[in-house]
C-alpha positions as CSV (number, residue, x, y, z in Angstrom):
1,M,19.0,-0.1,12.4
2,C,15.9,-2.1,11.0
3,S,13.9,-4.9,12.7
4,T,14.9,-8.2,10.7
5,T,12.0,-10.1,12.3
6,E,8.3,-9.9,11.7
7,T,7.0,-7.4,14.5
8,T,4.9,-8.4,17.2
9,A,3.6,-6.2,20.0
10,I,4.0,-6.7,24.1
11,P,2.9,-9.0,25.4
12,K,5.0,-11.1,22.7
13,N,3.2,-14.4,23.2
14,T,0.1,-13.0,22.0
15,S,-1.0,-15.1,18.9
16,A,-1.7,-13.2,15.6
17,K,-3.6,-16.1,14.5
18,D,-7.7,-16.7,14.7
19,P,-7.9,-20.4,15.4
20,E,-10.7,-20.6,13.3
21,E,-8.8,-19.4,10.1
22,E,-7.7,-21.9,7.8
23,P,-4.1,-22.9,7.3
24,E,-2.1,-20.7,4.9
25,Q,-0.8,-22.3,2.0
26,S,2.7,-21.8,1.3
27,K,2.6,-22.2,-2.4
28,I,0.3,-19.5,-4.0
29,A,1.8,-16.9,-6.3
30,V,0.0,-13.9,-7.7
31,L,0.4,-12.4,-11.8
32,K,-0.8,-9.4,-12.7
33,I,-0.9,-8.5,-16.0
34,H,-2.4,-5.6,-18.6
35,G,-1.9,-4.4,-22.0
36,P,-4.1,-3.6,-25.0
37,D,-7.7,-5.6,-24.7
38,T,-7.8,-8.6,-27.6
39,K,-9.1,-12.1,-27.7
40,G,-7.3,-15.0,-26.4
41,I,-5.8,-13.6,-23.5
42,V,-7.3,-15.1,-20.5
43,A,-7.2,-18.6,-22.6
44,A,-3.5,-18.2,-23.1
45,F,-2.8,-17.5,-19.7
46,S,-4.9,-20.4,-18.0
47,Q,-3.7,-22.9,-20.8
48,L,0.0,-21.8,-19.8
49,L,-0.5,-22.3,-15.8
50,Y,-2.2,-25.3,-16.6
51,G,0.6,-26.8,-18.7
52,H,3.0,-26.4,-16.2
53,G,0.8,-28.1,-13.6
54,C,-0.4,-25.3,-11.8
55,G,-4.0,-24.6,-10.1
56,I,-6.2,-21.1,-10.5
57,V,-7.5,-20.4,-7.2
58,H,-9.0,-17.0,-8.4
59,A,-8.8,-15.0,-11.7
60,E,-10.3,-11.4,-11.9
61,Q,-10.4,-9.1,-14.8
62,S,-11.4,-5.7,-16.0
63,T,-11.4,-3.9,-19.5
64,D,-11.0,-0.1,-20.0
65,R,-12.9,0.3,-23.0
66,S,-11.9,3.9,-23.8
67,A,-8.3,3.1,-23.4
68,N,-9.0,-0.4,-25.4
69,L,-6.7,-1.8,-22.2
70,F,-7.1,-5.0,-20.2
71,F,-6.3,-5.9,-16.9
72,Q,-6.2,-9.2,-15.0
73,R,-4.8,-10.6,-11.3
74,I,-4.4,-14.1,-11.2
75,V,-4.0,-16.2,-8.2
76,F,-2.6,-19.5,-8.8
77,D,-1.0,-22.9,-6.7
78,Y,2.3,-24.0,-7.9
79,S,2.6,-27.0,-5.2
80,T,1.7,-29.3,-7.9
81,M,3.9,-27.7,-10.5
82,H,5.7,-30.6,-12.3
83,T,8.3,-28.0,-14.1
84,D,10.0,-25.1,-12.5
85,R,9.7,-21.5,-11.8
86,T,12.2,-20.4,-14.3
87,A,10.1,-22.4,-17.0
88,I,7.1,-20.7,-16.0
89,E,8.6,-17.2,-15.9
90,F,9.7,-18.0,-19.4
91,G,6.2,-18.7,-20.7
92,I,5.3,-15.7,-19.0
93,K,7.1,-13.4,-20.5
94,E,6.8,-15.2,-23.9
95,V,3.0,-14.8,-23.9
96,C,3.4,-11.1,-22.7
97,T,5.5,-10.5,-25.6
98,R,2.6,-12.0,-28.0
99,F,0.1,-10.1,-26.4
100,Q,2.2,-7.0,-25.6
101,M,1.2,-7.1,-22.2
102,V,3.1,-5.7,-18.8
103,H,3.3,-8.7,-16.4
104,D,4.5,-8.4,-12.5
105,L,4.9,-11.7,-10.8
106,N,5.1,-12.3,-7.3
107,W,5.7,-16.1,-5.7
108,N,5.1,-14.8,-2.1
109,D,8.3,-16.3,-1.0
110,E,8.9,-13.3,1.4
111,K,6.9,-11.0,3.1
112,K,7.0,-7.4,2.0
113,R,9.0,-5.1,4.3
114,V,7.4,-1.6,5.2
115,A,8.4,1.3,7.0
116,I,6.2,4.1,8.6
117,M,6.8,7.6,8.4
118,V,5.1,9.9,10.6
119,S,5.0,13.3,12.7
120,K,2.4,14.1,15.6
121,Y,-0.7,12.5,15.1
122,D,-0.7,9.1,16.5
123,H,-4.3,7.8,14.9
124,C,-3.2,6.4,12.0
125,I,0.1,4.4,13.0
126,W,-1.8,3.1,15.9
127,E,-4.3,1.6,13.8
128,L,-1.9,0.0,11.3
129,L,0.4,-1.6,14.0
130,L,-2.6,-2.9,16.0
131,R,-4.1,-4.3,12.8
132,H,-0.6,-5.7,11.9
133,R,0.0,-7.6,15.5
134,A,-4.0,-8.9,15.1
135,G,-2.6,-10.6,11.6
136,E,-4.9,-8.5,9.3
137,I,-1.7,-6.9,7.8
138,D,0.6,-9.3,6.5
139,C,4.0,-7.9,6.3
140,E,6.9,-7.3,8.1
141,I,7.3,-3.5,9.7
142,S,10.9,-2.7,9.9
143,V,11.3,0.5,10.7
144,I,9.4,4.0,11.8
145,I,10.4,7.4,11.0
146,S,9.5,10.6,12.1
147,N,10.5,14.3,12.4
148,H,9.6,14.2,16.0
149,E,10.4,12.7,19.1
150,D,6.6,12.3,20.2
151,L,6.0,8.8,19.0
152,R,8.7,6.9,20.1
153,H,7.0,5.2,22.8
154,V,4.2,3.6,20.3
155,A,7.0,2.2,18.2
156,E,8.6,1.1,21.6
157,T,5.2,-0.8,22.8
158,F,5.6,-2.8,19.4
159,D,9.6,-3.2,19.3
160,I,10.2,-1.5,16.5
161,P,13.0,1.0,15.7
162,Y,12.0,4.7,15.5
163,H,14.2,7.0,14.0
164,V,14.2,10.4,14.2
165,Y,15.5,13.0,11.6
166,K,14.9,16.8,12.3
167,V,13.9,18.6,9.3
168,T,14.6,22.2,8.5
169,K,14.6,24.3,5.3
170,N,18.5,24.1,5.4
171,T,18.6,20.5,5.9
172,K,15.7,18.9,3.8
173,A,18.1,17.7,1.1
174,Q,20.7,16.0,3.3
175,V,18.2,14.3,5.8
176,E,16.1,12.7,3.1
177,E,19.5,11.4,1.7
178,E,19.8,10.0,5.1
179,E,16.1,8.7,5.0
180,L,16.5,7.3,1.7
181,K,19.8,5.3,2.4
182,L,18.2,4.0,5.6
183,L,15.0,2.8,3.6
184,K,17.0,1.2,0.4
185,E,20.1,0.3,1.7
186,E,19.5,-1.0,5.2
187,C,16.2,-2.2,5.7
188,K,15.6,-2.5,2.0
189,V,11.9,-1.9,2.5
190,D,9.1,-2.3,-0.5
191,L,6.9,0.2,0.6
192,V,6.6,3.5,2.7
193,I,3.3,4.4,4.4
194,L,3.4,8.3,5.3
195,A,1.4,7.9,8.2
196,R,0.1,11.7,8.6
197,Y,3.9,12.3,8.3
198,M,3.7,16.4,7.9
199,Q,6.6,17.1,5.5
200,I,6.4,17.0,1.6
201,I,8.6,14.2,0.2
202,S,11.1,15.6,-2.6
203,D,10.9,14.0,-6.6
204,N,13.3,12.1,-5.8
205,F,12.4,10.4,-2.8
206,C,8.9,9.4,-4.9
207,N,11.0,8.1,-8.2
208,T,13.1,6.1,-5.8
209,F,10.1,4.6,-4.7
210,N,7.9,4.7,-7.2
211,H,4.2,3.6,-6.9
212,Q,5.8,2.5,-3.5
213,V,4.6,5.4,-1.1
214,I,1.1,5.4,0.0
215,N,0.0,8.8,1.8
216,I,-3.3,9.4,3.7
217,H,-4.8,12.3,2.9
218,H,-7.4,13.9,5.3
219,S,-9.9,15.0,2.6
220,F,-11.7,13.6,-0.4
221,L,-9.6,14.6,-3.1
222,P,-9.5,16.6,-5.4
223,A,-11.3,18.8,-2.8
224,F,-9.3,21.1,-0.4
225,I,-5.9,19.9,-0.9
226,G,-3.4,21.2,1.3
227,G,-3.8,22.0,4.9
228,K,-6.3,22.4,7.5
229,P,-9.2,20.8,5.1
230,Y,-11.5,20.0,8.0
231,H,-11.8,24.0,8.7
232,R,-12.1,24.9,5.3
233,A,-14.8,22.0,4.8
234,H,-16.4,23.6,8.0
235,E,-16.1,27.1,6.6
236,R,-17.7,25.8,3.1
237,G,-20.9,24.1,4.9
238,V,-19.9,21.0,3.3
239,K,-22.4,18.0,3.9
240,L,-19.7,15.3,2.5
241,I,-15.8,14.7,4.1
242,G,-13.9,12.2,2.9
243,A,-10.3,10.3,3.1
244,T,-8.2,9.4,0.2
245,A,-5.2,7.0,0.2
246,H,-2.9,7.7,-2.8
247,Y,0.4,7.0,-4.2
248,A,2.5,9.7,-3.6
249,T,4.0,11.5,-6.8
250,A,6.0,14.3,-7.8
251,E,2.7,16.0,-8.3
252,L,1.7,17.2,-4.5
253,D,-1.4,15.1,-3.8
254,E,-2.1,14.3,-7.5
255,G,-1.0,10.5,-7.3
256,P,-3.3,7.5,-8.2
257,I,-5.9,7.0,-6.0
258,I,-6.3,3.4,-4.3
259,E,-9.4,4.1,-1.7
260,Q,-11.5,6.8,-0.3
261,D,-14.6,7.2,1.7
262,I,-16.6,9.5,2.6
263,T,-19.2,10.4,6.0
264,R,-22.2,12.9,6.1
265,I,-22.0,15.8,8.4
266,S,-24.7,18.7,9.2
267,H,-24.7,22.0,10.1
268,S,-24.5,20.9,13.6
269,N,-21.6,19.8,13.5
270,S,-18.2,22.0,14.8
271,V,-14.9,21.6,13.5
272,N,-13.7,19.2,16.4
273,D,-16.7,16.9,15.2
274,L,-15.2,17.2,11.7
275,I,-12.0,16.2,12.7
276,R,-13.1,13.3,15.1
277,K,-15.1,12.0,12.2
278,G,-12.3,12.7,9.3
279,R,-9.4,10.8,11.8
280,L,-11.6,7.5,11.8
281,L,-12.0,7.8,7.9
282,E,-8.0,8.5,7.6
283,K,-7.2,5.6,9.5
284,N,-9.7,2.7,7.8
285,V,-8.9,4.0,4.4
286,L,-5.1,3.7,5.1
287,V,-5.4,0.3,6.3
288,T,-7.9,-0.8,3.1
289,A,-5.1,1.1,0.8
290,V,-1.9,-0.7,2.5
291,K,-3.8,-4.1,2.2
292,A,-4.5,-3.7,-1.2
293,H,-0.8,-2.9,-2.0
294,L,0.6,-5.8,-0.2
295,E,-1.8,-8.5,-1.5
296,D,-0.7,-7.3,-5.1
297,R,-4.2,-6.2,-5.6
298,I,-3.5,-3.0,-7.5
299,I,-2.7,-2.4,-11.4
300,V,-1.8,1.8,-11.9
301,Y,-1.8,2.8,-15.3
302,N,-2.3,6.5,-16.9
303,N,-2.5,7.9,-12.9
304,K,-4.8,5.8,-12.1
305,C,-5.4,2.4,-10.2
306,V,-7.7,-0.6,-10.9
307,V,-7.9,-2.1,-7.5
308,F,-9.2,-5.6,-7.7
309,N,-11.3,-7.5,-4.8
């Protein structure tokens, strides 16, 4: 079972809107493009949108000179469009073909549907759900999946369906097949968040949700890959610890990095101090990465991410 409406927390009459915020515009689209760098790209897309009666609200671009690649994100208002979406989409494809660009266009008709997968650690899921209730994370949280019963009360607090799939070595493949059916066919989710989900997902899972699974790693990758990084960091005597949010891929902990942060520590800090500081980093880094994905601010290429502001 999946949630079919935007999730709100108890009490349900609590407003998630800040009264000082400006009213949302309902006809704002996001266009992302990338491909070989050459002259005329910015002008071509600007003229295209202007020709259809659309106004550019914000545009940001970047260039990877070593790879000769150009990246751009254009936010445009189509409330004054004097043609139609089909015409604009055709024009975008024509310009992309001319410049050998790849594009992604989101008309923002519907909120993205999100699933959260979690085990026993609760700091990340609480942060996600509270930020969502506050209106900081714009999506529909459809379902929470776990391999333990421990956090069912969290899901119930926010009235979100909670599914438990017990995972063993012998049942892992079958369980994952059931999870994928729930996520892809029943809930039709656009993003899966691994909020300290302590199971390794398969290559098939990663390929099914290509660049749609965000994992939070309790370490500043590529250092201290694997389990108990804070213990190993303490043993090593490091002066910085961090957290990394990345897209999950077939290569464990090697997916494109979306967001990272660090904090200083000293010889006087215990393992518990490192864990406490690390958990604060983890939840903030994860939220930042999730927001970037939901707001269409990420372009993935060559196992790296361009993350626009």
